[in-house]
Structures are given as structure tokens and as C-alpha cells.
BAFI-3210 file (N, C-alpha, C; in Angstrom, 3 decimals, decimal comma, padded with zeros to 6 digits):
// residues 295
n [1|2|3|4|5|6|7|8|9|10|11|12|13|14|15|16|17|18|19|20|21|22|23|24|25|26|27|28|29|30|31|32|33|34|35|36|37|38|39|40|41|42|43|44|45|46|47|48|49|50|51|52|53|54|55|56|57|58|59|60|61|62|63|64|65|66|67|68|69|70|71|72|73|74|75|76|77|78|79|80|81|82|83|84|85|86|87|88|89|90|91|92|93|94|95|96|97|98|99|100|101|102|103|104|105|106|107|108|109|110|111|112|113|114|115|116|117|118|119|120|121|122|123|124|125|126|127|128|129|130|131|132|133|134|135|136|137|138|139|140|141|142|143|144|145|146|147|148|149|150|151|152|153|154|155|156|157|158|159|160|161|162|163|164|165|166|167|168|169|170|171|172|173|174|175|176|177|178|179|180|181|182|183|184|185|186|187|188|189|190|191|192|193|194|195|196|197|198|199|200|201|202|203|204|205|206|207|208|209|210|211|212|213|214|215|216|217|218|219|220|221|222|223|224|225|226|227|228|229|230|231|232|233|234|235|236|237|238|239|240|241|242|243|244|245|246|247|248|249|250|251|252|253|254|255|256|257|258|259|260|261|262|263|264|265|266|267|268|269|270|271|272|273|274|275|276|277|278|279|280|281|282|283|284|285|286|287|288|289|290|291|292|293|294|295]
n.u [000,842|000,477|002,337|001,192|-001,459|-001,901|-001,559|-003,720|-005,771|-005,558|-006,227|-008,892|-009,926|-009,500|-011,197|-013,673|-013,870|-014,004|-016,394|-018,119|-018,621|-018,383|-018,750|-018,014|-015,315|-014,282|-014,648|-012,929|-010,519|-007,313|-005,027|-003,260|-001,972|000,913|003,639|004,090|001,626|-000,098|-000,425|-001,610|-004,043|-005,105|-005,488|-007,509|-009,556|-009,915|-010,668|-013,080|-014,572|-014,716|-016,240|-018,614|-019,550|-018,142|-016,073|-015,075|-014,398|-012,261|-010,458|-009,835|-008,553|-006,208|-004,884|-002,438|-000,563|000,692|003,235|003,426|003,068|000,908|-001,145|-001,375|-002,342|-004,773|-005,909|-006,211|-008,179|-010,281|-010,589|-011,422|-013,849|-015,255|-015,723|-013,720|-012,212|-010,057|-007,914|-007,549|-006,748|-004,326|-002,776|-002,707|-001,353|001,134|001,913|001,984|004,144|006,242|006,053|005,623|005,714|004,405|001,903|-000,622|-000,747|-000,841|-003,361|-005,350|-004,668|-005,006|-007,752|-008,794|-007,772|-009,027|-011,699|-011,809|-011,550|-009,058|-007,999|-005,823|-003,614|-004,247|-004,123|-001,442|-000,197|-001,268|-000,277|002,201|002,085|002,972|001,838|-000,569|-003,761|-005,952|-005,215|-005,299|-008,069|-009,040|-007,897|-009,290|-011,884|-011,506|-010,890|-013,331|-014,989|-013,947|-015,000|-013,516|-013,695|-012,209|-009,603|-010,121|-010,914|-008,523|-006,895|-008,096|-007,821|-005,050|-004,492|-005,749|-003,999|-002,221|-003,743|-006,061|-007,892|-008,748|-011,094|-011,693|-010,767|-012,489|-014,862|-014,253|-014,134|-016,799|-017,799|-016,793|-018,130|-020,782|-020,603|-019,982|-022,194|-025,072|-024,917|-023,188|-024,349|-025,984|-024,045|-022,597|-024,604|-024,884|-022,439|-022,611|-024,937|-024,135|-022,196|-023,779|-025,423|-023,809|-022,867|-020,397|-019,696|-021,908|-023,110|-023,483|-022,338|-022,270|-024,984|-025,759|-024,404|-025,714|-028,310|-027,886|-027,190|-029,632|-031,152|-029,993|-030,839|-033,467|-035,154|-036,807|-038,580|-037,375|-034,846|-035,560|-036,632|-034,370|-032,666|-034,234|-034,521|-031,849|-031,215|-032,718|-031,259|-028,725|-028,710|-027,081|-025,335|-023,530|-023,407|-025,572|-027,654|-027,238|-027,669|-030,284|-031,487|-031,062|-032,617|-035,180|-035,463|-035,573|-037,907|-039,707|-040,207|-040,212|-037,156|-036,136|-035,808|-033,949|-031,785|-031,172|-030,358|-028,086|-026,518|-025,955|-024,497|-022,396|-021,245|-019,681|-020,239|-020,141|-022,606|-024,252|-022,898|-023,253|-026,040|-026,394|-024,993|-026,526|-028,922|-028,243|-027,674|-030,223|-031,635|-030,326|-030,961|-033,751|-034,126|-033,774|-036,123|-038,060|-041,296|-042,512|-044,215|-046,510|-048,029]
n.v [-001,197|002,240|004,600|007,051|006,552|004,612|006,092|007,800|005,952|005,201|007,639|007,758|005,724|006,816|009,099|007,859|006,570|008,761|009,787|008,014|005,700|002,897|000,159|000,148|000,817|-001,455|-003,286|-002,467|-003,293|-003,801|-004,982|-004,200|-002,009|-000,099|-001,346|000,433|001,623|-000,361|-001,002|001,420|001,316|-001,098|-000,490|001,432|-000,198|-001,861|000,044|000,781|-001,523|-001,429|000,893|-000,051|-001,580|-003,902|-004,464|-006,569|-008,479|-007,197|-007,090|-009,796|-010,190|-008,630|-009,358|-010,682|-008,998|-006,812|-005,819|-004,175|-000,826|000,650|-001,234|-001,949|000,426|000,457|-001,744|-000,709|001,240|-000,433|-001,868|000,201|000,924|-001,419|-001,369|-001,827|000,156|000,750|-000,969|-000,070|002,595|002,260|000,937|002,852|004,967|003,789|003,419|006,082|007,000|005,480|005,507|008,204|009,636|008,239|008,223|006,902|006,138|008,665|009,674|007,652|007,119|009,692|009,894|007,961|008,917|011,460|010,653|009,496|011,571|012,795|015,305|017,144|015,463|014,195|016,338|017,024|014,774|014,758|017,139|016,604|015,909|015,913|017,628|016,131|015,519|014,302|014,353|017,091|017,540|016,168|017,607|019,989|019,098|018,532|021,052|022,314|020,832|021,693|024,158|026,126|027,834|029,744|028,722|026,493|027,673|028,933|026,684|025,469|027,503|027,645|025,074|025,183|026,528|024,708|022,551|023,090|021,999|019,723|017,253|016,556|018,745|020,715|019,739|019,933|022,687|023,237|022,111|023,941|026,206|025,570|025,683|028,356|029,663|031,693|033,144|031,202|028,737|028,295|028,275|025,987|024,103|024,185|023,094|020,425|019,656|019,670|017,653|015,466|015,184|014,413|011,634|010,382|011,026|010,862|009,807|008,325|010,176|012,600|013,051|013,118|015,431|017,338|017,100|017,901|020,561|021,426|021,167|023,166|025,324|025,341|023,682|021,212|019,170|018,719|017,826|015,499|013,984|013,556|012,120|009,873|008,609|008,020|006,305|004,079|003,062|002,814|001,252|000,671|002,715|004,614|007,451|008,447|007,263|008,427|011,179|011,042|010,409|012,794|014,497|013,416|014,054|016,842|017,062|016,053|013,333|009,792|007,931|005,526|003,026|003,693|004,402|001,929|000,611|002,093|001,456|-001,187|-001,003|000,816|000,837|002,591|005,126|008,692|010,068|008,248|008,040|010,641|010,762|008,872|010,126|012,485|011,326|010,220|012,548|013,651|011,726|011,971|014,604|014,405|012,690|014,276|015,532|013,694|012,511|012,542|010,257|010,231|008,508]
n.w [000,000|-000,766|001,151|001,779|001,295|003,217|005,546|005,271|005,512|008,202|009,331|008,538|010,119|012,649|012,468|012,125|014,578|016,375|015,637|016,630|015,225|015,911|015,294|012,619|012,845|014,119|012,100|010,100|007,655|008,405|007,568|005,572|006,522|007,488|009,549|011,739|011,981|012,639|015,399|016,559|015,139|016,037|018,733|018,526|017,584|019,809|021,717|020,606|021,017|023,801|024,084|023,127|025,142|025,606|027,400|028,990|027,107|025,855|027,971|028,247|025,852|025,943|028,205|028,554|027,512|028,695|028,569|026,449|026,288|025,114|024,930|027,567|028,619|027,340|028,551|031,142|030,689|029,971|032,355|034,061|032,826|033,150|035,810|037,665|039,308|041,072|040,330|037,725|038,125|039,523|037,592|035,544|036,815|037,219|034,548|033,691|035,102|034,082|031,289|030,217|027,836|025,928|023,557|023,613|026,286|027,416|026,471|027,070|029,696|030,749|030,379|032,163|034,598|034,783|034,827|037,294|038,997|039,228|038,161|037,913|037,760|035,393|033,555|033,807|032,738|030,126|029,158|028,219|025,625|022,128|019,871|019,553|018,541|019,804|022,467|022,897|022,581|024,796|026,874|026,516|027,177|029,891|030,967|030,489|032,166|034,517|034,635|033,381|030,992|029,705|029,550|027,990|025,583|024,879|024,487|022,255|020,330|020,100|019,103|016,620|015,046|014,058|013,384|011,904|010,090|011,290|012,146|014,810|016,276|015,339|016,381|019,096|019,331|019,029|021,391|023,216|022,347|023,028|025,741|026,210|025,131|024,082|020,886|020,102|020,481|018,248|016,254|016,950|016,575|013,763|012,951|013,907|012,609|009,947|010,018|010,789|008,600|006,561|004,643|005,099|007,674|009,260|012,246|015,586|017,530|016,200|015,803|018,467|019,347|017,760|018,802|021,465|021,054|020,077|022,417|024,035|022,585|023,174|021,784|022,270|021,118|018,583|019,377|020,729|018,635|017,051|018,803|019,436|016,941|016,444|018,572|017,922|015,851|016,942|019,553|021,744|022,257|024,384|024,867|023,468|024,893|027,429|026,919|026,137|028,522|029,924|028,337|028,828|031,526|031,380|029,960|031,692|031,772|032,555|033,114|033,835|032,519|030,560|032,159|033,252|030,958|030,286|032,463|031,921|029,533|030,041|032,977|034,465|033,654|033,730|034,097|035,434|037,858|038,750|039,006|041,045|043,113|043,470|044,224|046,690|048,119|048,159|049,660|052,112|052,786|052,873|054,984|057,194|057,471|057,983|058,835|062,155|064,006|066,550|069,228]
ca.u [000,000|001,149|002,391|000,237|-002,776|-001,988|-001,763|-005,097|-006,653|-005,541|-007,006|-010,300|-010,295|-009,584|-012,403|-014,833|-013,938|-014,440|-017,785|-018,945|-018,904|-017,547|-018,840|-017,210|-013,904|-013,949|-014,677|-011,913|-009,438|-006,069|-003,893|-002,319|-001,340|002,335|003,849|003,949|000,219|-000,886|-000,777|-002,646|-005,328|-005,613|-005,964|-008,803|-010,535|-010,178|-011,436|-014,444|-015,249|-015,018|-017,351|-019,833|-019,902|-017,452|-014,814|-014,590|-013,770|-010,970|-009,575|-009,370|-007,678|-004,916|-004,443|-001,040|000,247|000,967|004,569|003,240|002,392|-000,371|-002,149|-001,572|-003,234|-006,100|-006,405|-006,643|-009,466|-011,278|-010,823|-012,239|-015,198|-015,898|-016,017|-012,571|-011,578|-008,780|-006,896|-007,313|-005,991|-002,961|-002,083|-002,476|-000,303|002,395|002,237|002,323|005,487|007,254|005,925|004,866|005,736|003,623|000,658|-001,779|-000,731|-001,303|-004,795|-006,183|-004,375|-005,696|-009,188|-009,081|-007,483|-010,084|-012,949|-011,756|-011,422|-007,664|-007,887|-004,490|-002,739|-004,590|-003,585|000,023|000,172|-001,649|000,534|003,444|001,866|003,683|000,983|-001,569|-005,078|-006,845|-004,813|-005,847|-009,515|-009,279|-007,564|-010,438|-012,970|-011,195|-011,054|-014,766|-015,523|-013,466|-015,598|-012,491|-013,923|-011,132|-008,488|-010,571|-010,844|-007,103|-006,381|-008,619|-007,216|-003,665|-004,490|-006,201|-002,865|-001,535|-004,686|-007,303|-008,839|-009,018|-012,480|-011,809|-010,603|-013,747|-015,839|-013,867|-014,543|-018,249|-017,993|-016,539|-019,218|-021,990|-020,407|-020,031|-023,603|-025,446|-024,915|-022,346|-025,215|-026,398|-022,852|-022,322|-025,639|-024,579|-021,323|-023,106|-025,926|-023,382|-021,590|-024,814|-026,058|-022,841|-022,795|-019,096|-019,508|-023,148|-022,859|-024,118|-021,854|-022,714|-026,405|-025,813|-024,020|-026,804|-029,422|-027,515|-027,323|-031,083|-031,584|-029,556|-031,638|-034,847|-035,956|-036,894|-039,149|-036,380|-033,817|-036,140|-036,755|-033,028|-032,151|-035,059|-034,157|-030,483|-031,226|-033,265|-030,194|-027,563|-029,331|-026,104|-024,358|-023,671|-023,674|-026,956|-028,511|-027,072|-028,336|-031,729|-031,892|-031,121|-033,785|-036,380|-035,545|-036,033|-039,285|-040,549|-040,566|-039,409|-035,989|-035,616|-035,372|-032,718|-030,711|-030,805|-029,624|-026,764|-025,800|-025,488|-023,526|-021,218|-021,568|-018,892|-020,530|-020,244|-023,988|-024,747|-022,282|-023,887|-027,396|-026,257|-024,590|-027,674|-029,912|-027,786|-027,877|-031,657|-032,020|-029,780|-031,765|-035,111|-034,122|-033,835|-037,496|-038,992|-042,367|-042,477|-045,566|-046,651|-049,270]
ca.v [000,000|003,536|005,086|008,149|005,923|003,950|007,140|008,253|004,906|005,323|008,838|007,383|004,944|007,790|009,912|006,997|006,356|009,965|010,025|006,997|004,602|001,869|-001,092|000,327|000,764|-002,855|-004,035|-001,998|-004,211|-003,082|-005,858|-003,543|-000,862|-000,239|-001,858|001,469|001,993|-001,519|-000,921|002,436|000,845|-002,125|000,192|002,033|-001,283|-002,269|001,115|000,713|-002,599|-000,916|001,843|-000,817|-002,377|-005,189|-004,301|-007,882|-009,094|-006,529|-007,534|-011,142|-010,117|-007,967|-009,709|-011,148|-008,091|-005,589|-005,310|-003,127|000,271|001,019|-002,240|-001,848|001,577|000,012|-002,610|000,155|001,823|-001,511|-002,118|001,299|000,835|-002,606|-001,121|-002,111|001,469|000,749|-001,599|000,815|003,760|001,835|000,639|004,119|005,720|003,121|003,726|007,509|007,170|004,783|005,793|009,461|010,195|007,389|008,940|006,145|006,271|010,016|009,857|006,724|007,380|010,931|009,610|007,250|009,823|012,454|009,988|009,163|012,787|013,235|016,219|017,731|014,398|013,991|017,460|016,931|013,732|015,179|018,297|016,103|015,532|016,670|017,793|015,074|016,153|013,694|014,889|018,454|017,444|015,743|018,769|020,902|018,530|018,674|022,468|022,614|020,234|022,531|025,487|027,049|028,026|030,572|027,840|025,654|028,516|029,105|025,413|025,285|028,499|027,231|023,879|025,512|027,037|023,600|021,467|023,802|021,172|018,490|017,003|016,550|020,115|021,415|019,275|020,519|024,088|023,243|021,900|025,223|027,108|025,253|026,133|029,827|029,982|032,790|032,817|030,035|027,557|028,107|027,915|024,582|023,311|024,090|022,159|019,063|019,380|019,339|016,336|014,435|015,021|013,899|010,169|009,919|011,311|010,697|008,779|008,644|011,347|013,787|013,231|013,526|016,840|018,118|017,095|018,731|021,948|021,693|021,357|024,497|026,311|025,217|022,950|019,860|018,179|018,386|017,019|014,184|013,260|013,140|011,087|008,670|007,945|007,508|005,163|002,916|002,537|002,508|001,098|000,484|003,810|005,181|008,891|008,635|006,895|009,424|012,429|010,786|010,522|014,236|015,025|012,989|014,848|018,180|016,957|015,514|011,961|008,801|007,459|004,356|002,002|004,173|004,304|000,511|000,283|002,705|000,663|-002,400|-000,663|001,487|001,036|003,667|006,388|009,818|010,434|007,331|008,461|011,894|010,425|008,209|011,133|013,355|010,526|010,122|013,872|013,816|010,854|012,562|015,785|013,988|012,042|015,311|016,035|012,563|012,798|011,825|009,851|010,009|007,808]
ca.w [000,000|-000,767|002,532|001,981|001,367|004,521|006,549|005,117|006,043|009,658|009,639|008,392|011,304|013,737|012,302|012,391|016,024|017,073|015,287|017,266|014,298|016,518|014,533|011,410|013,230|014,383|010,848|009,165|007,306|008,667|007,253|004,662|007,170|007,795|010,913|012,770|012,102|013,055|016,817|016,776|014,602|016,946|019,944|018,205|017,531|021,190|022,359|020,068|021,736|025,144|023,944|022,842|026,304|025,542|028,140|029,435|025,935|025,674|029,057|027,901|024,678|026,206|029,556|028,578|026,687|029,452|028,271|025,439|027,022|024,495|025,273|029,013|028,820|026,896|029,624|032,246|030,306|030,057|033,782|034,591|032,257|033,714|037,213|038,532|039,325|041,799|039,495|036,588|038,587|039,838|036,339|034,842|037,510|036,905|033,159|033,602|035,663|033,287|029,854|030,135|026,489|025,039|023,220|024,098|027,746|027,718|026,198|027,839|031,109|031,094|030,435|033,410|035,717|034,866|035,202|038,718|039,783|039,344|037,023|037,774|037,268|033,987|032,779|033,831|031,785|028,777|028,744|027,640|024,226|021,097|018,701|019,426|018,512|020,786|023,770|022,950|022,796|026,183|027,713|026,393|027,973|031,322|031,325|030,520|033,392|035,619|034,445|032,916|029,559|029,168|029,208|026,883|024,382|024,561|023,978|020,900|019,448|019,858|018,254|015,271|014,267|013,393|013,049|011,623|009,336|012,020|012,555|016,266|016,771|015,048|017,365|020,382|019,290|019,255|022,829|023,877|021,979|023,789|027,121|026,226|024,941|023,194|019,458|019,897|020,413|016,860|015,484|017,254|015,920|012,338|012,788|014,081|011,569|008,739|010,213|010,851|007,297|005,593|004,730|005,587|009,098|010,010|013,252|016,859|018,250|015,456|016,116|019,866|019,410|017,178|019,753|022,620|020,618|020,037|023,806|024,458|021,854|023,635|020,796|022,816|020,191|017,568|020,037|021,007|017,371|016,625|019,709|019,306|015,686|016,577|019,495|017,216|015,007|017,782|020,878|022,822|022,244|025,732|024,902|023,038|026,027|028,487|026,558|026,134|029,931|030,225|027,638|029,548|032,755|030,993|029,462|032,748|031,464|033,302|032,370|034,544|031,557|029,929|033,152|033,327|029,737|030,399|033,461|031,253|028,494|030,619|034,399|035,070|032,962|034,678|034,390|036,462|039,123|039,152|039,456|042,336|044,093|043,733|044,945|048,079|048,713|048,400|050,774|053,341|053,108|053,201|056,297|058,222|057,565|058,014|059,792|063,410|064,365|067,999|069,546]
c.u [000,874|001,177|001,422|-001,186|-002,972|-002,243|-003,196|-006,086|-006,713|-006,333|-008,497|-010,783|-010,440|-010,893|-013,657|-014,992|-014,506|-015,853|-018,714|-019,321|-018,098|-017,586|-017,990|-015,721|-013,465|-013,837|-013,622|-010,871|-008,120|-004,834|-002,847|-001,633|000,128|002,500|003,641|002,508|-000,659|-001,344|-001,795|-004,020|-005,940|-006,172|-007,328|-009,900|-010,913|-010,998|-012,883|-015,233|-015,616|-016,220|-018,672|-020,215|-019,226|-016,099|-014,229|-013,875|-012,377|-009,985|-009,013|-008,338|-006,293|-004,295|-002,970|-000,102|000,570|002,361|004,530|002,451|001,026|-001,476|-002,411|-002,510|-004,658|-006,731|-006,936|-007,994|-010,569|-011,604|-011,730|-013,684|-015,971|-016,190|-014,891|-011,703|-010,202|-007,649|-006,537|-006,446|-004,542|-002,158|-001,756|-001,356|001,067|002,844|002,664|003,730|006,557|007,220|005,172|004,804|004,968|002,249|-000,577|-001,878|-001,258|-002,826|-005,663|-005,928|-005,065|-007,190|-009,569|-008,861|-008,593|-011,393|-012,990|-011,442|-010,012|-007,331|-006,478|-003,480|-002,989|-003,986|-002,058|000,506|-000,101|-000,784|001,856|003,291|002,651|002,816|-000,011|-002,961|-006,011|-006,502|-005,353|-007,339|-009,832|-008,945|-008,716|-011,599|-012,726|-011,376|-012,534|-015,409|-015,074|-014,078|-014,549|-012,608|-012,809|-009,947|-008,852|-010,495|-009,397|-006,518|-006,829|-007,942|-005,774|-003,606|-004,879|-005,071|-002,158|-002,465|-006,054|-008,345|-009,201|-010,484|-012,627|-011,638|-011,863|-014,839|-015,539|-014,267|-016,050|-018,575|-017,848|-017,676|-020,478|-021,833|-020,508|-021,460|-023,858|-025,489|-024,055|-023,165|-025,579|-025,215|-022,503|-023,343|-025,325|-023,448|-021,830|-024,142|-025,228|-022,763|-022,632|-025,450|-025,115|-022,713|-021,492|-018,917|-020,776|-022,999|-023,445|-023,647|-022,177|-024,164|-026,569|-025,477|-025,108|-027,973|-029,124|-027,619|-028,802|-031,613|-031,220|-030,370|-033,118|-035,744|-036,037|-037,492|-038,142|-035,273|-034,317|-036,235|-035,403|-032,509|-032,931|-034,682|-032,766|-030,432|-031,794|-032,180|-028,984|-028,029|-028,342|-025,042|-024,543|-024,044|-025,087|-027,918|-028,451|-027,801|-029,841|-032,281|-032,043|-032,346|-035,067|-036,571|-036,095|-037,501|-040,239|-041,014|-039,699|-038,245|-035,366|-035,077|-034,061|-031,541|-030,236|-029,988|-028,208|-025,902|-025,224|-024,363|-022,238|-021,491|-020,790|-019,167|-020,728|-021,674|-024,569|-024,180|-022,946|-025,299|-027,347|-025,909|-025,763|-028,745|-029,538|-027,950|-029,343|-032,096|-031,539|-030,611|-033,168|-035,189|-034,247|-035,269|-038,503|-040,032|-042,230|-043,904|-045,605|-048,004|-050,101]
c.v [001,244|004,087|006,218|007,612|005,247|004,959|007,653|007,253|004,968|006,552|008,549|006,603|005,878|008,583|009,095|006,773|007,591|010,411|008,984|005,850|003,374|000,543|-001,008|000,239|-000,686|-003,644|-003,579|-003,083|-003,447|-003,882|-005,168|-002,327|-001,148|-000,719|-000,803|001,911|000,846|-001,395|000,182|002,011|-000,203|-001,496|000,823|000,974|-001,743|-001,212|001,125|-000,388|-002,152|000,008|001,139|-001,748|-003,731|-005,132|-005,639|-008,617|-008,506|-006,979|-008,923|-011,095|-009,572|-008,388|-010,096|-010,219|-006,779|-005,034|-004,235|-001,989|000,633|000,047|-002,267|-000,685|001,230|-000,894|-001,768|000,791|000,782|-001,834|-001,047|001,182|-000,338|-002,462|-001,415|-000,858|001,459|000,165|-000,707|001,996|003,390|001,595|001,931|004,920|005,108|003,455|005,180|007,776|006,596|005,112|007,112|010,058|009,351|008,030|008,211|006,209|007,644|010,128|008,941|006,874|008,642|010,741|008,961|008,168|010,857|011,835|009,664|010,381|013,306|014,179|016,752|016,707|014,164|015,088|017,413|015,894|014,178|016,323|017,870|015,766|016,449|016,728|016,676|015,669|015,590|014,162|016,300|018,419|017,067|016,866|019,770|020,396|018,741|020,119|022,853|022,028|021,006|023,931|026,537|027,197|028,838|029,712|026,919|026,417|028,667|027,841|025,181|026,247|028,142|026,054|024,205|026,076|025,926|022,458|022,031|022,931|019,874|018,389|017,142|017,941|020,934|021,017|019,894|021,985|024,213|022,985|023,225|026,195|026,851|025,594|027,664|030,314|031,131|032,335|031,588|028,738|027,258|027,695|026,442|023,678|023,120|023,096|020,722|018,688|018,969|017,948|015,226|014,173|014,463|012,386|009,669|010,125|011,156|009,527|009,232|009,929|012,643|014,102|013,687|015,004|017,754|018,218|017,956|020,208|022,346|021,949|022,751|025,601|026,230|024,454|021,478|018,848|017,755|017,499|015,606|013,353|012,718|011,996|009,781|007,886|007,313|006,282|003,906|002,238|002,083|002,339|000,985|001,569|004,645|006,660|009,223|008,342|007,975|010,714|012,257|010,852|011,984|014,862|014,659|013,774|016,236|018,172|016,403|014,102|010,991|008,305|006,219|003,301|002,414|004,094|002,869|000,099|000,859|001,945|-000,605|-002,097|-000,098|001,803|002,155|005,018|007,522|010,201|009,543|007,687|009,717|011,640|009,792|009,208|012,035|012,614|010,409|011,455|014,075|012,984|011,418|013,756|015,392|013,382|013,049|015,796|014,900|012,816|011,938|011,521|009,554|009,377|008,661]
c.w [000,000|000,656|002,802|002,084|002,714|005,625|006,495|005,666|007,565|010,097|009,532|009,611|012,505|013,651|012,583|013,888|016,732|016,678|015,904|016,357|014,719|015,769|013,271|011,714|013,420|013,080|009,839|008,917|007,420|008,275|006,382|005,293|007,441|009,231|011,996|012,967|012,604|014,512|017,092|016,276|015,521|018,217|019,691|018,120|018,949|021,929|021,867|020,761|023,148|025,089|023,690|023,993|026,356|026,246|028,576|028,297|025,698|026,747|028,771|026,786|025,010|027,530|029,629|027,809|027,397|029,202|027,189|026,087|026,450|024,901|026,781|029,332|028,405|027,946|030,787|031,937|030,398|031,504|034,372|034,108|032,842|035,203|038,174|038,618|039,978|040,960|038,308|036,990|038,869|038,565|035,592|035,506|037,274|035,478|032,991|034,118|034,733|031,795|029,619|028,734|025,478|024,815|023,758|025,614|028,143|027,592|027,053|029,331|031,576|031,226|031,760|034,609|035,886|035,335|036,686|039,586|039,974|038,181|036,829|037,297|035,775|033,122|032,721|032,821|030,353|028,261|028,107|026,156|023,285|019,838|018,478|019,572|019,572|022,197|023,949|023,270|024,236|027,160|027,691|027,243|029,466|031,755|031,391|031,776|034,624|035,591|034,120|031,398|028,924|028,735|028,044|025,565|023,929|023,947|022,536|019,931|019,114|018,891|016,816|014,410|013,515|013,007|012,690|010,939|010,053|012,428|014,068|016,854|016,496|016,031|018,734|020,445|019,517|020,720|023,576|023,594|022,768|025,263|027,214|026,047|023,990|021,751|019,147|019,843|018,959|015,991|015,696|016,565|014,444|012,072|012,862|013,026|010,279|008,845|010,153|009,489|006,243|005,733|005,335|007,073|009,920|010,974|014,573|017,510|017,522|015,801|017,567|020,008|018,868|018,161|020,975|022,267|020,554|021,447|024,300|023,787|022,226|022,695|021,209|021,843|019,117|018,148|020,288|019,736|016,922|017,488|019,586|018,055|015,794|017,481|018,846|016,376|015,825|019,236|022,034|022,851|023,515|025,731|024,408|024,185|027,103|028,153|026,435|027,554|030,316|029,578|028,374|030,834|032,433|030,558|030,512|032,509|032,268|032,450|033,017|033,591|030,891|030,895|033,298|032,110|029,787|031,397|032,831|030,272|029,074|032,087|035,069|034,427|033,984|035,034|035,472|037,833|039,657|039,684|040,838|043,430|044,472|044,526|046,423|048,800|049,083|049,599|052,103|053,780|053,555|054,588|057,429|058,464|057,579|059,110|061,044|063,844|065,864|068,261|070,512]
res [m|d|p|f|s|a|e|g|e|l|l|n|i|h|n|a|f|h|q|g|q|y|d|n|v|i|e|f|d|t|t|a|l|s|p|e|n|q|l|p|a|r|v|l|k|l|r|s|k|i|a|l|g|r|a|d|e|v|l|s|e|v|s|s|e|e|d|t|p|d|l|a|a|t|k|a|l|a|q|h|t|a|g|d|a|d|a|a|l|q|l|v|q|d|l|a|e|n|y|p|d|n|v|t|v|q|v|l|g|g|t|v|l|q|a|q|g|h|s|e|e|a|l|a|l|l|s|k|h|q|g|n|i|e|a|v|a|l|i|v|q|i|h|l|q|q|n|r|s|d|l|a|v|k|e|v|q|t|a|k|r|w|a|q|d|s|l|l|i|n|i|a|e|s|w|v|g|m|r|i|g|g|e|k|y|q|a|a|f|y|v|y|e|e|l|a|s|a|p|s|t|a|a|p|l|s|i|t|g|q|a|v|a|e|l|h|l|g|r|l|p|e|a|e|a|a|l|t|a|a|l|e|k|y|p|d|q|a|e|l|i|a|n|s|i|v|l|n|v|l|a|g|k|p|s|t|d|l|e|s|r|l|q|q|v|n|p|s|h|p|l|l|s|d|i|q|e|k|s|e|f|f|d|t|a|a|a|k|y|s|p|k|v|t|s]
***
């Protein structure tokens, strides 16, 4: 295979992954890729399986390959997704200490660290990247979760100087726009609408982004239509399920079945943790006002 064609094929796999086309990623024929591209492609296939709720399968596949940092980092992500948070954290911290310059360790390690509340450790690891677009996107996500939109904007603006045409950077800019609000909501909607309508990029995460923008614009029926149609096609896509739960809450509809489905697909999903935390807060508060019955 022509090396430029091989590089383009790996880019196609990356773009498919970041659009949520996980089944397509798994089915990609990577036999003709160059040796240096084989491992990144395999990692993307494994990550797609994790995203589809097949973390146990990934753990079985990589259990004896921890000597390869990329696969060890993938194992840590699978452990975290499967609910073994302690083992995942220990493995990631070991990898961060021994292989801090490995791109997969940076991205997957940063993902696990952030998911477990170690934001500063995640940023310290991710800051070691050398022009990696996925690391930039994750840094943007972390800053947004820290309510530091200013830092997220700065990160995107810096990345656009060297990756202006990157699909993931454009998506990251839309994340920032939806946090800033105002006219940025409509701009973000247009980005996702274009992605969702293009055959090459139409996928769950494009539709999810479009629906979230609709929610911010107060267009609940349109958001519901988009998410409902997408869930029929991708019933096990975690982000679609999570945003459908949020939509139901806003619309005053029950979401118990969706929460159960998300628990099956991704038991460590942040939304489930947030729901559990809020439920415990409510129970604690309610207990203070429980009625006292006297005879």
C-alpha cells in the first residue's frame, strides 16, 4: 500500500472512532497498514469494543500483553469501564510514571485519571503531548468540566494554528461554543448538523451533538426526534442513552429504563455516578425532615 494511502486509512479509522462509528472501526481491514500503524489501529478497535460495552472481551484479549504500554493503557481503560476502578488507577499511575511520552498512555491514562477525579494528574500527563489532537480534545474537555472556559478557548485556538482542518478540533470548538452559549449555540448546531447530514460522518456522536445543541436552543421536540431515531439505530451507544436521559428529565418523562440500559452498556458512565450522588444527597436531606408519628 502507498504510505500516503496507509496514513489516510488510519485517519479514516480515527475519524470513524471519534464520530462513534464503533462497529465500522472494528470491521476496518487493517492488514495492509504499515507496521507502525498496526498498533494504533488495533488500539482504536479495542477502544471501540469498550465503547460498545465489551470491556470484558478486551480484558481477555490484552491480559497477557501488558509489556506493550499502548495495550496496558487500553487494559486500564477496560478495567475502569468494567467497574474495577482501583486496578485501573494503579495501572495508569504506573504507566504515567514509566511511559509518560507514550501517546496512548497520555490519552487513555488521562481519560481514566479524569474519570476518577484526578484532574491535575490527567492534565500533567496530557501536557506532555507533542501535537496530538486527541490529547488536545481531552484537555479541552477537562477544562470545561473545571468550568475554565477561558483555558478551553485558549487550547482550541492554539491547536487551530496547526490542526485547523481536524475534525476533532472542530468538534472541540463546538464543545466550547456550547459552554459559552449565546450565538455560539447556533454555530455549534450548524457544525453538528453538517456532520450528521454527511454520509461519511453521520454517526451517533454527530447526532448527539446536534441534539444537545437543540436542547440548548430550547428545541426539545427536535432534540427528542433526533435522539429517538439515533437510538433505534444505535441502541447500545452510551452517549446517546445518556443524553436521552437528560432530555427525559427536561421533558418531565421517566428514564428508569434508559438508566438501566446505560448501566449495562457502561456502568462507570459519569452520568450514572452523578445520578447516584444526587440521589444520596436527596435521601440525606429527606431524612432530616422525616415525619415523626406520635401515639
